[in-house]
Backbone bond lengths (Angstrom), bond angles and torsions (degrees), N, CA, C in turn:
res aa  C-N    CA-C-N  psi(-1)  N-CA   C-N-CA  omega(-1)  CA-C   N-CA-C  phi
1 M - - - 1.465 - - 1.523 109.67 -
2 A 1.338 116.06 131.70 1.462 120.68 -178.93 1.522 110.94 -67.69
3 Q 1.320 115.23 145.59 1.458 120.62 178.71 1.521 109.80 -66.98
4 K 1.320 116.23 134.12 1.459 120.05 179.21 1.526 110.32 -71.73
5 K 1.334 114.01 147.09 1.460 120.65 -177.70 1.527 109.36 -124.95
6 F 1.344 115.19 133.26 1.451 120.79 -179.79 1.524 109.72 -128.15
7 A 1.326 115.38 141.19 1.464 121.07 173.56 1.515 108.52 -110.68
8 V 1.315 116.46 131.34 1.469 122.47 177.73 1.517 107.92 -115.44
9 I 1.316 116.09 118.72 1.461 121.11 -179.25 1.525 108.67 -103.50
10 G 1.324 114.84 114.92 1.461 121.09 -174.82 1.513 109.87 110.88
11 A 1.330 116.81 113.14 1.467 120.94 -174.73 1.522 111.54 -112.42
12 G 1.323 115.94 36.61 1.464 119.56 171.20 1.514 109.41 -73.76
13 Q 1.313 116.53 -166.98 1.462 120.49 -176.64 1.528 111.64 -59.43
14 F 1.333 116.65 -43.63 1.456 121.28 -179.37 1.531 110.92 -67.91
15 G 1.326 116.86 -46.91 1.456 120.56 179.60 1.516 112.43 -62.23
16 Q 1.320 116.87 -39.53 1.465 120.26 178.46 1.525 110.71 -65.48
17 A 1.328 116.86 -40.35 1.470 120.07 -179.41 1.527 110.81 -62.61
18 I 1.336 116.61 -43.19 1.464 120.40 177.79 1.527 110.46 -64.25
19 S 1.324 116.56 -44.90 1.468 121.35 -178.53 1.520 111.56 -60.46
20 L 1.318 116.57 -45.06 1.462 120.85 -179.77 1.522 111.09 -65.16
21 A 1.331 116.48 -41.81 1.466 120.07 -179.63 1.525 110.94 -63.12
22 L 1.321 116.90 -42.75 1.476 120.35 178.91 1.523 111.30 -67.53
23 S 1.322 116.22 -41.51 1.458 120.74 -179.65 1.526 111.11 -64.45
24 E 1.326 116.82 -40.16 1.462 121.11 179.83 1.522 112.01 -65.54
25 K 1.340 116.96 -23.98 1.458 120.99 177.21 1.530 111.69 -84.79
26 G 1.325 116.59 1.71 1.453 120.51 175.20 1.514 115.27 93.07
27 F 1.342 117.40 8.83 1.457 119.84 179.35 1.531 110.44 -84.56
28 E 1.322 114.77 154.75 1.459 120.65 174.94 1.522 108.31 -82.95
29 V 1.319 117.01 123.30 1.461 121.35 -173.30 1.526 110.67 -123.61
30 L 1.323 114.69 129.76 1.459 122.41 171.17 1.521 108.37 -107.62
31 V 1.318 116.80 126.74 1.464 121.64 176.27 1.521 108.97 -109.81
32 I 1.328 115.47 131.60 1.467 121.77 179.27 1.526 109.44 -122.17
33 D 1.323 115.64 130.34 1.467 120.82 174.84 1.530 107.80 -155.91
34 K 1.312 116.07 150.70 1.468 119.36 179.77 1.522 112.58 -87.73
35 D 1.336 116.44 -3.20 1.458 121.90 179.07 1.532 108.64 -98.46
36 M 1.323 117.15 112.32 1.463 121.41 -175.61 1.528 112.20 -61.25
37 K 1.329 117.87 -36.83 1.466 120.23 -179.13 1.527 111.11 -62.33
38 K 1.326 116.20 -40.81 1.462 119.85 178.77 1.522 110.96 -66.85
39 V 1.322 115.53 -39.61 1.460 120.19 178.94 1.525 110.41 -63.81
40 Q 1.311 117.10 -44.85 1.457 120.62 179.33 1.525 111.63 -63.65
41 H 1.324 116.20 -33.80 1.467 120.57 -177.59 1.529 111.90 -66.40
42 I 1.345 116.29 -33.42 1.467 120.07 -175.14 1.523 112.34 -100.02
43 S 1.311 117.67 -10.10 1.468 121.41 -168.22 1.530 114.42 -59.96
44 D 1.320 117.74 -33.52 1.466 120.26 -177.35 1.521 112.56 -77.35
45 D 1.323 117.86 -11.64 1.467 121.08 -172.78 1.522 114.26 -107.46
46 V 1.333 117.58 -3.42 1.463 121.24 179.23 1.517 109.40 -131.94
47 A 1.323 115.61 169.88 1.472 119.40 -177.76 1.522 111.77 -65.89
48 Y 1.343 116.03 -44.28 1.462 120.75 -178.59 1.530 109.57 -141.82
49 A 1.315 115.85 142.97 1.461 121.43 174.35 1.527 107.05 -139.90
50 V 1.330 116.27 124.28 1.458 121.27 -170.89 1.515 110.20 -127.75
51 C 1.311 115.74 135.98 1.465 121.13 175.07 1.536 107.80 -94.33
52 T 1.320 116.07 105.40 1.462 120.64 178.74 1.525 108.84 -158.17
53 D 1.318 115.86 169.43 1.459 122.15 -176.21 1.525 109.84 -97.68
54 A 1.330 116.74 113.02 1.462 121.21 -176.36 1.521 112.79 -74.27
55 T 1.343 117.11 -7.89 1.473 118.77 174.31 1.527 111.32 -84.46
56 D 1.320 116.58 -1.24 1.461 123.21 177.45 1.531 108.17 -101.61
57 K 1.324 115.64 110.83 1.465 120.47 -176.02 1.528 111.61 -59.56
58 R 1.303 116.59 -39.28 1.462 120.25 -179.09 1.537 110.94 -64.91
59 A 1.324 115.86 -35.99 1.467 119.42 178.76 1.530 110.65 -64.39
60 L 1.319 116.50 -38.68 1.469 119.93 177.95 1.529 110.68 -66.97
61 L 1.317 116.33 -39.97 1.465 119.42 177.26 1.522 111.62 -62.36
62 N 1.321 115.69 -37.90 1.467 120.13 179.42 1.525 111.87 -62.95
63 E 1.336 116.65 -24.93 1.473 120.73 178.78 1.525 111.95 -94.31
64 N 1.334 115.83 12.08 1.473 120.89 178.02 1.526 112.28 54.32
65 I 1.325 115.11 45.24 1.456 120.59 -174.70 1.525 112.43 -60.97
66 K 1.343 116.99 -24.65 1.464 120.64 -179.36 1.529 112.36 -69.44
67 D 1.324 116.75 -16.37 1.464 120.19 -176.32 1.527 113.09 -82.29
68 F 1.326 117.64 -4.88 1.461 120.32 -173.94 1.528 111.46 -93.85
69 D 1.343 114.83 147.00 1.468 120.21 -177.95 1.522 112.04 -68.91
70 A 1.314 116.24 -30.69 1.467 120.63 178.57 1.513 108.69 -158.07
71 V 1.331 115.13 153.64 1.462 121.37 176.73 1.524 107.93 -121.24
72 I 1.324 115.93 128.07 1.470 122.09 177.95 1.517 107.99 -105.15
73 V 1.321 116.67 116.21 1.461 121.19 178.65 1.528 107.45 -93.33
74 A 1.340 115.01 103.82 1.469 121.15 -174.75 1.521 111.76 -110.06
75 I 1.329 116.94 20.11 1.469 120.61 178.55 1.524 108.80 -59.85
76 G 1.321 116.36 136.17 1.457 120.84 -170.59 1.515 116.59 -81.91
77 D 1.331 117.87 -100.31 1.460 121.94 -167.17 1.526 114.84 -78.76
78 D 1.319 118.35 -24.37 1.460 120.68 -174.57 1.527 110.32 -85.02
79 F 1.342 115.93 94.32 1.454 120.65 -176.45 1.527 111.58 -68.14
80 V 1.311 117.05 -35.45 1.466 120.52 178.69 1.531 109.92 -62.37
81 E 1.318 116.54 -43.69 1.464 120.65 177.90 1.525 110.46 -62.13
82 R 1.323 115.54 -39.13 1.460 119.86 178.02 1.538 110.87 -62.77
83 L 1.338 115.89 -43.15 1.463 120.55 179.75 1.529 111.68 -63.22
84 L 1.317 116.52 -42.73 1.462 120.48 179.39 1.522 111.04 -63.55
85 C 1.309 115.51 -41.64 1.463 120.60 178.55 1.527 110.55 -62.19
86 I 1.334 116.71 -46.73 1.467 121.16 -179.51 1.522 110.82 -63.52
87 S 1.332 116.32 -41.34 1.469 120.59 177.85 1.528 110.59 -57.89
88 N 1.328 116.27 -42.09 1.464 120.25 177.45 1.529 111.37 -62.36
89 L 1.321 115.82 -44.34 1.467 120.15 -178.52 1.528 111.04 -63.46
90 I 1.329 116.19 -40.19 1.467 119.94 178.21 1.526 110.15 -65.03
91 D 1.328 116.32 -44.35 1.472 120.36 179.03 1.527 111.71 -60.78
92 L 1.336 115.47 -31.40 1.470 119.90 -178.74 1.530 112.28 -84.32
93 G 1.317 115.59 -1.31 1.457 119.46 175.91 1.513 115.24 82.37
94 I 1.335 117.87 20.49 1.469 120.81 177.88 1.523 108.31 -70.19
95 E 1.319 116.92 122.63 1.463 120.26 -174.03 1.523 113.00 -86.94
96 K 1.314 116.99 -36.97 1.473 119.91 -174.93 1.520 108.94 -107.39
97 I 1.335 116.26 102.02 1.460 121.77 -179.48 1.520 108.82 -122.49
98 Y 1.318 116.21 123.26 1.467 122.05 172.89 1.525 106.97 -106.06
99 C 1.321 116.27 132.69 1.459 118.33 -174.13 1.524 112.31 -129.29
100 R 1.321 114.62 135.12 1.458 120.36 172.86 1.524 108.88 -70.00
101 T 1.322 116.07 139.33 1.451 120.10 178.76 1.517 109.78 -140.40
102 K 1.312 115.50 151.11 1.464 121.98 177.84 1.518 109.03 -126.43
103 G 1.315 116.10 100.14 1.456 120.06 176.12 1.519 113.51 91.03
104 S 1.342 114.95 163.61 1.459 121.75 -174.29 1.523 112.51 -69.89
105 H 1.345 118.48 -31.27 1.457 120.49 -179.06 1.522 111.21 -64.43
106 Q 1.326 115.82 -45.00 1.465 119.32 177.68 1.531 110.68 -62.82
107 Q 1.328 116.01 -42.07 1.460 118.84 -178.80 1.529 110.93 -63.23
108 T 1.332 117.05 -38.72 1.468 120.53 178.74 1.526 110.97 -60.56
109 I 1.334 115.90 -44.63 1.471 119.95 179.31 1.527 110.52 -63.10
110 L 1.319 116.35 -44.08 1.466 120.35 -178.98 1.529 111.44 -65.99
111 E 1.323 116.57 -36.29 1.460 119.79 177.73 1.526 110.92 -62.74
112 K 1.330 116.56 -37.78 1.464 120.36 178.84 1.534 111.29 -66.88
113 M 1.329 116.27 -21.78 1.460 120.55 175.95 1.530 111.80 -85.33
114 G 1.334 116.00 -6.12 1.458 120.21 178.26 1.512 114.98 100.91
115 I 1.337 117.76 5.06 1.466 120.95 178.91 1.527 109.25 -78.96
116 T 1.324 116.25 133.73 1.469 120.53 -179.07 1.525 113.45 -121.76
117 E 1.340 116.74 -12.17 1.468 120.43 -178.17 1.521 108.93 -110.39
118 F 1.343 116.45 118.79 1.462 120.91 -173.98 1.522 111.77 -121.76
119 L 1.326 115.34 146.70 1.454 123.21 176.26 1.522 107.70 -123.72
120 S 1.325 116.38 121.31 1.460 120.21 -178.79 1.519 109.41 -133.19
121 P 1.343 116.99 78.81 1.472 119.65 -175.12 1.513 113.32 -60.32
122 E 1.344 116.83 -35.24 1.468 119.50 -178.53 1.529 110.80 -64.23
123 D 1.344 115.75 -46.00 1.460 119.67 179.66 1.518 111.42 -65.26
124 E 1.344 116.26 -41.39 1.461 119.76 -178.70 1.525 111.25 -65.08
125 L 1.338 116.44 -41.73 1.464 119.76 178.89 1.524 111.28 -66.46
126 A 1.339 116.08 -39.67 1.466 119.82 179.16 1.525 110.68 -63.82
127 T 1.339 115.87 -41.91 1.464 120.15 -179.95 1.517 110.99 -65.61
128 L 1.342 115.93 -43.12 1.463 119.79 179.49 1.523 110.66 -65.10
129 L 1.332 117.61 -41.54 1.465 120.66 179.07 1.524 110.48 -62.20
130 A 1.342 116.80 -44.61 1.462 120.42 179.16 1.526 110.26 -61.13
131 E 1.340 116.72 -40.44 1.459 121.31 179.39 1.527 110.86 -64.48
132 R 1.333 116.49 -43.56 1.464 119.50 -178.63 1.519 112.23 -69.87
133 L 1.331 117.00 -34.83 1.461 119.59 177.90 1.523 111.02 -67.22
134 S 1.331 115.62 -38.38 1.465 119.38 -179.39 1.523 111.46 -80.49
135 N 1.339 117.05 -23.60 1.453 120.68 -177.39 1.524 109.79 -146.03
136 P 1.332 117.63 84.17 1.469 121.78 -173.84 1.530 114.39 -60.24
137 N 1.338 117.69 -17.52 1.466 119.98 179.79 1.521 112.55 -70.69
138 I 1.327 117.27 -21.05 1.462 120.71 179.74 1.523 109.02 -86.90
139 L 1.331 116.05 115.33 1.464 121.12 -179.57 1.524 111.31 -84.19
140 S 1.330 116.93 -39.57 1.459 121.61 179.16 1.514 107.32 -162.43
141 Y 1.331 115.32 163.37 1.454 118.57 175.86 1.519 110.69 -159.16
142 L 1.326 113.79 158.95 1.462 121.77 174.84 1.516 107.25 -119.56
143 Q 1.342 116.10 113.13 1.452 120.17 179.67 1.518 110.27 -76.99
144 L 1.325 116.26 131.18 1.447 122.79 -179.51 1.528 109.65 -115.13
145 P 1.330 118.16 166.44 1.469 119.53 177.88 1.533 112.18 -62.58
146 D 1.325 115.16 163.49 1.477 122.62 174.05 1.527 113.18 61.51
147 E 1.339 115.63 31.92 1.474 122.15 174.49 1.527 112.93 64.78
148 Y 1.329 116.71 30.31 1.457 121.70 171.40 1.517 109.45 -103.96
149 R 1.333 115.66 156.04 1.460 120.05 174.78 1.521 110.44 -152.88
150 I 1.337 114.52 159.84 1.464 121.69 167.92 1.519 105.68 -109.66
151 A 1.316 117.10 124.37 1.467 120.65 -173.35 1.528 111.13 -130.39
152 S 1.340 115.01 140.45 1.466 121.53 172.05 1.522 107.45 -96.47
153 I 1.329 115.95 120.63 1.462 121.64 -171.51 1.519 109.88 -128.34
154 I 1.325 116.10 133.43 1.463 120.35 175.02 1.528 108.79 -64.96
155 A 1.317 116.57 127.97 1.460 120.10 -179.85 1.524 110.09 -60.60
156 P 1.320 118.35 125.71 1.471 120.79 179.29 1.524 111.41 -59.04
157 D 1.340 116.74 143.57 1.472 121.65 -177.71 1.518 112.22 -58.12
158 R 1.328 116.69 -34.86 1.469 119.39 -174.99 1.529 112.72 -69.52
159 L 1.343 117.18 -12.71 1.461 119.76 179.27 1.521 112.79 -93.73
160 E 1.334 117.21 -6.33 1.462 120.63 -179.17 1.524 110.62 -58.77
161 G 1.325 116.68 131.43 1.454 121.94 179.40 1.514 114.25 92.61
162 L 1.345 117.74 -15.48 1.457 120.70 176.21 1.527 109.58 -82.03
163 T 1.312 116.15 159.37 1.464 120.32 173.73 1.534 108.93 -91.85
164 L 1.327 114.76 163.90 1.464 118.60 176.70 1.525 110.46 -64.23
165 G 1.323 116.02 -29.63 1.460 119.42 175.64 1.524 111.78 -65.07
166 D 1.338 116.30 -36.24 1.472 120.08 177.24 1.531 110.75 -63.46
167 V 1.313 115.61 -41.11 1.473 120.06 -177.51 1.527 110.56 -73.38
168 N 1.339 116.74 -41.71 1.464 122.91 177.70 1.535 111.08 52.19
169 F 1.336 115.12 67.00 1.463 121.32 -176.02 1.528 113.21 -52.98
170 R 1.332 116.30 -45.41 1.459 119.14 -172.16 1.536 112.17 -67.74
171 D 1.333 117.08 -49.50 1.465 119.76 -175.35 1.526 112.66 -78.74
172 N 1.347 116.39 -39.12 1.468 119.24 -175.46 1.520 113.60 -85.33
173 H 1.331 117.41 -27.12 1.467 119.68 -172.18 1.533 113.66 -128.65
174 H 1.332 117.96 -0.84 1.476 122.52 -179.85 1.532 111.86 59.02
175 L 1.337 115.24 37.04 1.457 121.34 -178.76 1.526 110.19 -126.22
176 S 1.333 115.18 155.45 1.462 120.86 173.76 1.518 108.79 -112.55
177 L 1.327 116.36 127.65 1.461 120.86 175.35 1.515 108.09 -85.84
178 V 1.337 116.92 115.14 1.461 121.53 -179.28 1.519 110.39 -76.45
179 T 1.336 116.47 -50.02 1.462 122.10 178.39 1.524 108.68 -166.30
180 I 1.325 115.27 -178.35 1.465 122.11 176.29 1.516 108.29 -127.32
181 R 1.332 116.92 134.86 1.461 121.95 168.68 1.516 107.21 -96.77
182 R 1.335 115.52 123.27 1.468 120.67 -173.09 1.526 110.58 -122.26
183 T 1.309 116.08 143.89 1.466 122.36 -179.99 1.527 110.41 -87.33
184 F 1.333 115.10 129.73 1.462 121.43 178.09 1.525 109.38 -125.15
185 E 1.320 115.70 147.86 1.460 120.52 174.16 1.526 109.20 -88.57
186 E 1.330 115.43 131.57 1.457 120.72 -178.04 1.525 110.08 -136.23
187 I 1.327 115.13 154.98 1.454 120.92 175.58 1.529 107.79 -94.31
188 E 1.318 116.45 121.40 1.467 121.09 178.44 1.520 108.32 -135.53
189 N 1.327 115.38 121.74 1.467 120.68 -176.43 1.522 111.08 54.41
190 K 1.348 113.79 41.81 1.467 122.60 177.11 1.531 112.99 65.54
191 E 1.320 116.12 16.15 1.462 119.98 177.26 1.520 109.53 -122.48
192 L 1.341 114.97 145.81 1.458 121.07 178.94 1.525 109.37 -79.77
193 T 1.319 116.21 121.38 1.467 120.70 179.57 1.526 109.39 -127.93
194 K 1.326 116.06 164.52 1.459 122.11 176.37 1.529 109.05 -113.78
195 K 1.330 115.29 130.48 1.465 120.48 178.45 1.526 109.83 -134.97
196 Q 1.331 114.72 148.39 1.450 119.62 177.63 1.530 110.41 -94.79
197 H 1.344 115.25 139.43 1.453 121.55 176.12 1.524 109.33 -135.16
198 V 1.323 115.87 148.00 1.458 121.11 173.68 1.525 108.26 -76.53
199 I 1.323 116.89 133.42 1.467 119.69 -175.51 1.526 112.55 -96.25
200 G 1.331 116.75 14.61 1.460 120.03 177.34 1.514 111.29 86.02
201 V 1.338 115.89 -145.84 1.465 121.13 179.68 1.532 107.62 -99.87
202 P 1.334 117.56 102.58 1.466 119.99 -176.40 1.524 111.41 -73.83
203 D 1.353 116.03 152.58 1.467 119.37 176.47 1.522 109.89 -105.72
204 N 1.313 116.52 179.75 1.470 121.11 -173.75 1.519 113.44 -64.61
205 S 1.336 117.37 -18.86 1.471 119.85 -179.08 1.528 112.23 -85.54
206 T 1.331 117.94 -7.09 1.457 121.00 -178.95 1.517 110.47 -64.19
207 V 1.336 115.86 128.07 1.473 121.35 -179.86 1.524 109.47 -89.41
208 I 1.319 115.95 136.32 1.466 121.81 -178.71 1.519 109.60 -79.30
209 N 1.321 116.65 126.89 1.459 122.52 179.22 1.523 111.05 -99.78
210 K 1.303 114.89 160.59 1.458 120.46 172.06 1.528 108.65 -62.89
211 D 1.312 116.98 138.98 1.469 124.39 179.04 1.518 113.76 74.63
212 D 1.348 118.92 8.09 1.460 119.90 172.06 1.530 109.32 -62.83
213 V 1.307 115.43 151.84 1.473 121.11 174.19 1.521 107.54 -120.95
214 F 1.340 116.07 119.38 1.455 121.00 176.96 1.524 110.03 -82.58
215 V 1.322 116.72 136.27 1.465 121.35 169.43 1.522 106.05 -106.13
216 L 1.335 115.74 108.02 1.456 122.08 -171.13 1.526 111.80 -113.53
217 F 1.326 114.73 148.50 1.465 121.11 172.79 1.524 108.54 -121.57
218 G 1.349 115.95 133.65 1.457 118.96 177.09 1.513 111.31 170.84
219 K 1.323 114.92 -175.31 1.458 121.49 177.72 1.530 109.83 -66.52
220 D 1.324 116.56 148.39 1.467 121.41 178.16 1.521 110.86 -51.82
221 R 1.344 115.71 -49.51 1.468 119.79 -174.82 1.524 112.03 -64.69
222 D 1.348 117.46 -34.26 1.464 120.25 -179.11 1.525 111.05 -71.48
223 I 1.331 116.71 -37.46 1.468 119.63 176.05 1.522 110.15 -65.31
224 D 1.344 116.51 -45.04 1.472 120.11 178.06 1.520 111.25 -60.81
225 N 1.344 117.25 -42.22 1.467 120.81 -179.57 1.522 111.27 -65.67
226 F 1.329 116.83 -38.72 1.461 120.70 178.95 1.522 110.31 -59.80
227 I 1.325 116.54 -43.73 1.461 120.57 -179.78 1.525 110.43 -66.10
228 K 1.331 116.62 -44.88 1.476 120.65 -175.90 1.519 111.82 -62.40
229 I 1.335 118.21 -44.05 1.468 119.53 -175.11 1.523 112.12 -76.02
230 N 1.349 116.40 -12.41 1.467 118.87 -178.47 1.522 113.04 -108.14
231 L 1.324 118.04 6.87 1.469 119.96 177.95 1.524 110.22 -67.35
């Protein structure tokens, strides 16, 4: 199978984070930005980094933009520049375009251009922060359609010492336990440190430890209810 290739347009903080994450997964990544300093900053960590203007259709063609499996438009504050870039990509026949957006008005405009994949880090961070402030037991979550989510939850203290069979997530709480992240003591550089590791697919005999993190799948309301009744 051929290695997947992604182009990231915009090398600000958000664009760099996406580029690094894709590169670390072994994908071939091209980063495009008109700011040479940003390009130089990311160049050692991705396959290609080019200083050029993505609002110039010819410049995109010169970078063989059509050869990439998807293009992520991560341009930050300049919405007009983002629109021009997207217009070029559409004209060039790029089928898979992910676009950064800020607010519903921008998303509406982009939808009218035919964009269906949106990235809104500000909204996602705000939502996650609000969730964590209202429910500190939730460390992170992935919201899914139809009011489902996958959530990482600190194991309630009252469950310590019980087995997963005792808790019976599926029958008692209408939830599926995907896995457990568990803290282990390890020697690193001759010093004792604590690190979390996924313990695979646990069975009903697995005993719940202090500081375990459950990775759960289920309805929003069932996850919230599970946390509330175990506080």
